[in-house]
Wavefront OBJ file of the C-alpha trace (Angstrom):
o trace
v 10.478 11.171 -31.999
v 13.477 9.101 -30.235
v 12.706 11.180 -27.108
v 9.154 10.571 -27.247
v 9.753 6.862 -27.643
v 12.042 6.739 -24.493
v 9.512 8.498 -22.331
v 6.762 6.024 -23.442
v 9.051 3.117 -22.552
v 9.838 4.655 -19.276
v 6.097 4.953 -18.195
v 5.547 1.381 -19.438
v 8.424 0.040 -17.552
v 7.066 1.666 -14.361
v 3.409 0.507 -14.914
v 2.435 -3.106 -14.256
v -1.053 -4.526 -13.401
v -1.654 -6.301 -9.998
v -4.881 -8.254 -9.385
v -5.718 -9.348 -5.966
v -8.691 -11.963 -5.362
v -10.695 -11.688 -2.119
v -13.252 -14.290 -1.130
v -15.353 -15.143 2.163
v -18.776 -15.578 3.269
v -21.462 -12.811 3.647
v -20.959 -11.047 6.764
v -17.333 -11.825 7.036
v -16.366 -8.023 6.339
v -15.232 -8.887 2.819
v -16.350 -5.821 1.278
v -15.248 -3.503 3.884
v -11.777 -5.101 3.530
v -12.034 -4.546 -0.271
v -12.529 -0.971 0.410
v -9.711 -0.753 3.197
v -7.119 -2.098 0.659
v -8.269 0.559 -1.894
v -7.619 3.151 0.792
v -11.441 4.014 1.134
v -13.952 4.424 3.744
v -17.254 2.332 3.244
v -18.998 5.641 2.681
v -16.716 7.244 0.136
v -17.673 7.630 -3.448
v -16.675 4.514 -5.467
v -16.507 2.266 -2.359
v -18.216 -1.059 -2.617
v -21.498 -1.314 -0.895
v -21.449 -2.952 2.537
v -23.924 -3.702 5.029
v -26.540 -5.465 2.651
v -27.118 -9.029 2.188
v -25.104 -9.484 -1.005
v -24.513 -12.534 -2.956
v -21.689 -12.139 -5.408
v -22.527 -14.399 -8.426
v -19.356 -13.542 -10.530
v -16.075 -11.982 -9.957
v -16.496 -7.964 -9.449
v -13.577 -5.693 -10.267
v -12.848 -3.030 -7.890
v -9.966 -0.894 -9.184
v -8.039 1.545 -6.799
v -9.228 4.875 -7.136
v -5.748 6.474 -7.771
v -3.697 3.485 -9.165
v -6.293 1.767 -11.474
v -3.664 -0.727 -12.660
v -4.220 -2.294 -9.092
v -7.373 -4.059 -8.951
v -9.280 -5.866 -6.115
v -11.688 -8.601 -7.111
v -14.560 -9.493 -4.961
v -15.106 -13.265 -5.632
v -18.054 -15.400 -5.059
v -18.166 -17.421 -1.788
v -17.064 -21.032 -2.173
v -19.278 -24.015 -1.285
v -22.574 -22.580 -2.789
v -24.471 -24.897 -5.149
v -23.141 -22.723 -8.204
v -19.802 -22.637 -6.771
v -18.545 -26.046 -5.689
v -14.848 -26.503 -4.574
v -13.647 -28.690 -7.434
v -14.756 -26.337 -10.114
v -14.643 -23.153 -8.237
v -10.978 -21.881 -9.356
v -11.883 -22.487 -13.001
v -15.395 -20.487 -12.795
v -13.499 -17.519 -11.153
v -10.636 -17.489 -13.819
v -7.925 -18.561 -11.532
v -4.969 -17.435 -13.646
v -6.246 -13.966 -13.521
v -4.911 -13.002 -9.957
v -1.518 -12.694 -8.489
v -2.696 -14.107 -5.072
v -5.874 -14.862 -3.021
v -7.127 -13.480 0.303
v -9.598 -15.617 2.138
v -11.381 -13.630 4.765
v -13.607 -14.876 7.820
v -14.841 -13.062 11.054
v -15.248 -16.551 12.797
v -13.774 -19.982 11.939
v -12.524 -20.761 8.523
v -14.368 -23.468 6.849
v -13.418 -26.786 5.161
v -14.388 -25.484 1.820
v -11.694 -22.674 2.432
v -9.038 -25.332 3.068
v -10.080 -27.216 0.212
v -9.678 -23.997 -1.843
v -6.268 -23.280 -0.468
v -5.013 -26.717 -1.340
v -6.249 -26.229 -4.898
v -4.601 -22.809 -5.049
v -1.463 -24.287 -3.772
v -1.258 -27.175 -5.986
v -1.730 -24.736 -8.855
v 1.277 -22.809 -7.814
v -0.200 -19.451 -6.275
v -0.154 -17.801 -2.875
v -3.020 -17.274 -0.631
v -3.337 -15.499 2.831
v -5.959 -15.964 5.381
v -7.409 -12.768 6.969
v -9.242 -13.129 10.240
v -11.472 -9.755 10.342
v -13.471 -7.928 13.090
v -11.136 -8.804 15.930
v -12.034 -5.517 17.555
v -15.365 -7.280 18.041
v -13.673 -10.120 19.860
v -11.596 -7.923 21.959
v -14.944 -5.970 23.086
v -16.619 -9.029 23.866
v -13.779 -10.196 25.953
v -13.646 -6.845 27.827
v -16.998 -7.592 29.316
v -15.589 -10.087 31.579
v -13.012 -7.819 33.250
v -13.571 -4.726 35.565
v -12.105 -1.335 35.160
v -8.850 -2.468 36.438
v -8.589 -5.204 34.059
v -9.307 -7.981 36.356
v -11.499 -10.973 35.810
v -15.149 -10.469 37.208
v -16.069 -13.993 37.530
v -14.687 -17.331 36.468
v -16.432 -19.390 33.712
v -15.912 -23.082 33.894
v -16.489 -23.800 30.187
v -14.147 -20.904 29.130
v -10.552 -20.603 30.370
v -9.509 -16.917 30.860
v -6.438 -15.236 32.372
v -7.197 -13.468 35.671
v -5.690 -10.227 34.080
v -6.952 -8.790 30.890
v -4.297 -9.234 28.284
v -5.037 -7.921 24.753
v -1.927 -9.644 23.192
v -2.914 -12.946 24.815
v -6.687 -12.549 23.500
v -5.264 -11.877 19.989
v -2.715 -14.609 19.952
v -5.293 -17.065 21.136
v -7.523 -15.952 18.207
v -4.614 -16.484 15.782
v -3.607 -19.832 17.244
v -7.179 -21.362 17.319
v -7.445 -20.313 13.368
v -4.026 -21.804 12.697
v -4.713 -25.126 14.675
v -8.231 -25.395 12.839
v -6.684 -24.866 9.440
v -3.982 -27.347 10.198
v -6.234 -30.083 11.542
v -8.294 -29.741 8.354
v -5.106 -30.189 5.963
v -4.319 -26.373 5.364
v -0.677 -26.959 5.731
v 1.212 -24.089 7.536
v -1.260 -21.238 7.051
v -0.445 -17.660 7.745
v -3.373 -15.726 9.537
v -3.452 -12.025 9.808
v -5.886 -10.421 12.166
v -7.429 -7.152 11.128
v -9.906 -4.362 12.340
v -11.564 -2.193 9.832
v -11.725 0.270 12.788
v -8.023 0.851 12.912
v -5.906 -0.406 9.988
v -2.729 0.700 11.730
v -3.316 -1.696 14.564
v -3.138 -5.484 14.581
v -1.940 -7.103 11.487
v -2.977 -5.071 8.516
v 0.494 -3.372 8.113
v 1.995 -6.726 8.324
v -0.325 -8.148 5.627
v 0.710 -5.228 3.326
v 4.231 -5.949 3.600
v 3.655 -9.894 3.122
v 1.677 -8.961 0.057
v 4.439 -6.734 -1.595
v 6.989 -9.314 -0.526
v 5.382 -12.083 -2.209
v 4.918 -10.336 -5.521
v 7.468 -10.700 -8.370
v 10.056 -8.211 -8.081
v 8.733 -5.951 -11.086
v 5.319 -5.789 -9.614
v 6.240 -4.751 -5.983
v 6.472 -0.961 -6.726
v 2.827 -1.080 -8.401
v 1.417 -2.428 -5.389
v 3.337 -0.517 -3.006
v 2.370 2.779 -4.627
v -1.318 2.007 -4.008
v -1.015 1.063 -0.412
v -2.280 3.238 2.512
v 0.415 4.564 4.693
v -0.398 2.473 7.630
v 3.242 1.877 9.110
v 6.617 3.236 8.938
v 7.818 0.077 7.374
v 5.563 0.695 4.434
v 6.802 4.004 4.004
v 10.323 2.833 4.049
v 9.607 0.197 1.518
v 7.899 2.606 -0.867
v 11.075 4.895 -0.628
v 13.369 2.313 -1.237
v 11.443 0.787 -4.248
v 11.009 4.283 -5.805
v 14.800 4.902 -5.510
v 15.383 1.852 -7.680
v 13.668 3.769 -10.639
v 15.604 7.241 -10.280
v 18.683 6.214 -12.242
v 16.538 5.017 -15.199
v 14.395 8.349 -15.136
v 17.840 10.161 -15.032
v 19.211 8.292 -17.875
v 16.058 8.997 -19.857
v 16.599 12.730 -19.148
v 20.318 12.493 -19.888
v 19.552 10.787 -23.416
v 17.007 13.617 -24.196
v 19.371 16.290 -23.203
v 22.016 14.980 -25.424
v 19.875 15.709 -28.581
v 21.410 19.162 -30.096
v 18.065 20.933 -30.304
v 17.765 24.227 -28.604
v 15.482 24.108 -25.701
v 14.640 20.489 -25.852
v 16.640 19.356 -22.968
v 14.894 21.878 -20.734
v 11.429 21.085 -21.854
v 11.772 17.366 -21.696
v 13.589 17.533 -18.258
v 10.933 19.662 -16.880
v 8.260 17.157 -17.929
v 9.982 14.166 -16.569
v 10.763 15.940 -13.196
v 7.228 17.524 -12.722
v 5.567 14.159 -13.445
v 8.025 12.429 -11.092
v 7.688 14.930 -8.284
v 3.863 14.868 -8.404
v 3.904 10.981 -8.472
v 6.245 10.953 -5.408
v 3.608 13.176 -3.565
v 0.878 11.032 -4.448
v 2.378 7.787 -3.678
v 3.020 9.332 0.088
v -0.546 10.559 0.435
v 0.856 14.292 0.228
v -1.971 15.871 -2.024
v -4.941 17.940 -0.811
v -7.509 15.093 -1.437
v -5.382 12.535 0.268
v -4.812 14.707 3.360
v -8.469 15.850 3.613
v -9.506 11.932 3.498
v -6.942 11.145 6.146
v -8.204 13.977 8.396
v -11.658 12.731 8.019
v -10.889 9.302 8.749
v -9.176 10.159 11.926
v -11.396 13.001 12.907
v -8.742 15.627 12.895
v -8.226 19.059 11.341
v -6.469 18.882 8.047
v -4.420 21.961 9.322
v -2.835 19.764 12.121
v -1.674 17.336 9.429
v -0.254 20.128 7.242
v 1.489 21.911 10.217
v 4.192 18.842 10.097
v 4.707 19.033 6.316
v 7.731 20.911 5.226
v 7.772 20.415 1.412
v 5.378 21.298 -1.367
v 2.160 19.221 -1.923
v 1.250 17.520 -5.180
v -0.982 20.576 -6.347
v 2.158 22.919 -5.821
v 4.600 21.298 -8.106
v 5.235 23.356 -11.248
v 7.877 23.686 -13.703
v 9.193 26.562 -11.824
v 9.674 24.715 -8.591
v 11.358 21.846 -10.544
v 13.878 24.533 -12.094
v 14.506 25.829 -8.677
v 15.292 22.520 -7.095
v 17.557 21.640 -10.245
v 19.535 24.807 -9.581
v 20.194 23.777 -6.326
v 21.490 20.656 -7.463
v 23.333 21.855 -10.155
v 26.611 22.927 -8.735
v 27.427 19.336 -7.509
v 26.357 17.925 -10.742
v 28.934 20.210 -12.670
v 31.523 18.711 -10.681
v 30.636 15.243 -11.819
v 30.155 16.288 -15.380
v 33.646 17.903 -15.512
v 35.151 14.604 -14.471
v 33.018 12.484 -16.731
v 34.005 14.582 -19.901
v 37.786 14.340 -19.125
v 37.504 10.603 -20.120
v 35.237 10.925 -23.060
v 36.882 12.090 -26.390
v 34.250 14.552 -28.200
v 34.282 16.626 -31.528
v 33.316 20.332 -31.840
v 29.803 19.874 -32.966
v 28.731 17.643 -30.176
v 30.701 19.188 -27.360
v 27.670 21.009 -26.095
v 25.159 18.183 -26.401
v 27.536 15.706 -24.575
v 28.183 18.365 -21.854
v 24.480 18.862 -21.491
v 23.795 15.203 -21.156
v 26.657 14.932 -18.576
v 25.316 17.503 -16.532
v 21.648 16.460 -16.860
v 22.342 12.788 -15.496
v 23.721 13.874 -12.001
v 21.466 16.991 -11.689
v 18.270 14.866 -12.416
v 19.348 12.093 -9.988
v 20.281 14.288 -6.992
v 17.102 16.251 -7.484
v 14.835 13.489 -7.589
v 16.552 11.585 -4.661
v 16.565 14.621 -2.520
v 12.937 15.409 -3.211
v 11.978 11.941 -2.526
v 13.659 11.770 0.862
v 12.202 14.964 1.799
v 8.555 13.776 0.883
v 9.069 10.386 2.639
v 10.073 12.133 5.805
v 7.086 14.390 5.518
v 4.749 11.300 5.323
v 6.544 9.673 8.350
v 5.601 12.994 10.208
v 2.067 12.940 9.101
v 1.709 9.210 9.991
v 3.038 9.856 13.608
v 0.452 12.661 14.305
v -2.197 10.103 13.237
v -0.801 7.138 15.190
v -0.718 9.547 18.338
v -4.214 10.248 17.948
v -5.238 6.688 17.298
v -3.458 5.364 20.402
v -5.202 8.171 22.576
v -8.501 7.155 21.086
v -8.048 3.465 21.812
v -6.941 4.206 25.365
v -10.312 6.176 25.784
v -12.379 3.294 24.333
v -10.581 0.737 26.358
v -11.422 2.778 29.573
v -15.029 3.064 28.495
v -15.639 -0.499 27.682
v -14.706 -1.754 31.253
v -17.115 -1.150 33.845
v -16.676 -1.905 37.526
l 1 2 3 4 5 6 7 8 9 10 11 12 13 14 15 16 17 18 19 20 21 22 23 24 25 26 27 28 29 30 31 32 33 34 35 36 37 38 39 40 41 42 43 44 45 46 47 48 49 50 51 52 53 54 55 56 57 58 59 60 61 62 63 64 65 66 67 68 69 70 71 72 73 74 75 76 77 78 79 80 81 82 83 84 85 86 87 88 89 90 91 92 93 94 95 96 97 98 99 100 101 102 103 104 105 106 107 108 109 110 111 112 113 114 115 116 117 118 119 120 121 122 123 124 125 126 127 128 129 130 131 132 133 134 135 136 137 138 139 140 141 142 143 144 145 146 147 148 149 150 151 152 153 154 155 156 157 158 159 160 161 162 163 164 165 166 167 168 169 170 171 172 173 174 175 176 177 178 179 180 181 182 183 184 185 186 187 188 189 190 191 192 193 194 195 196 197 198 199 200 201 202 203 204 205 206 207 208 209 210 211 212 213 214 215 216 217 218 219 220 221 222 223 224 225 226 227 228 229 230 231 232 233 234 235 236 237 238 239 240 241 242 243 244 245 246 247 248 249 250 251 252 253 254 255 256 257 258 259 260 261 262 263 264 265 266 267 268 269 270 271 272 273 274 275 276 277 278 279 280 281 282 283 284 285 286 287 288 289 290 291 292 293 294 295 296 297 298 299 300 301 302 303 304 305 306 307 308 309 310 311 312 313 314 315 316 317 318 319 320 321 322 323 324 325 326 327 328 329 330 331 332 333 334 335 336 337 338 339 340 341 342 343 344 345 346 347 348 349 350 351 352 353 354 355 356 357 358 359 360 361 362 363 364 365 366 367 368 369 370 371 372 373 374 375 376 377 378 379 380 381 382 383 384 385 386 387 388 389 390 391 392 393 394 395 396 397 398 399 400 401 402 403
């Protein structure tokens, strides 16, 4: 009973809820963004329906498909007759959300600014997302030839003589910031995103910012749900997961200290197998996750699997866990011997204390080693995807410029 209670406390401690509110006008790409942050394509099962003339009349919850304790809420657009700025937050149940994302594909409105002022007054965080920047770049590309030189000058719009994607993006960002400041929006943070390539522009930076702005006890919850769009996100995941290893090891050790035959092995296996599978899922190393990633990037799944050196989620078994434990046991025994020298024990409990002393470092070393391995696998998979994405963007860039 004690062991079961400790394991329940472990999972309760690890699982927190995160609620993210997203609001924006129809046509801003809001629902596509909701899908993206849930790791879904617009055509995937469970994705919110896009490309329709939707009018959200009440907050709609979209739980993450793998981590249902992370929920993205599609909120009604502010400024309609039913949702006036001064009553909007009360109508959408303001206190429910950890933070707000306000999205637009053009210029943010005075209603958006008024909303952020009220959010700020009530002590919560908000972020501006400027969507569809790929369309802005495509539109600008038309004014340049195949060599990136300006075709013709337009007196009403100043453009550089040489095409510069970074300059165009910075101009979009600066225009948004200046407009928001002029309207009284304080010092806004604006993130530029494109649904066509989440790894490019500011989507990875937005992910990192969302994690950093959460209370520390909720960060891992959100991190685990985020798509692996950058090496920085992968590193943050690993660091956060590492902070939980000692706690899991202590639970394993406490169970191992109960002098009941076979209990320590059974319980250790349960904790370890569950943890190993979670690590694989968190880093996208499962059959379903890899298949989705391959489909999204138009690559054979075999090409992604070719760089993976360690077992996928579906391959984790008790036998594998014991094999990994055995590899770590030799070093753990050395720690246990040192530990027992400083603890007075009596005959009946020697065995159980020794088991606990071995269980703690063994579990810790095994979990840490496996976590490092799957994190490295995830980096290798990301590199394959990023190389392909860069190649595709270069091709698109050439095709959009005509002499």
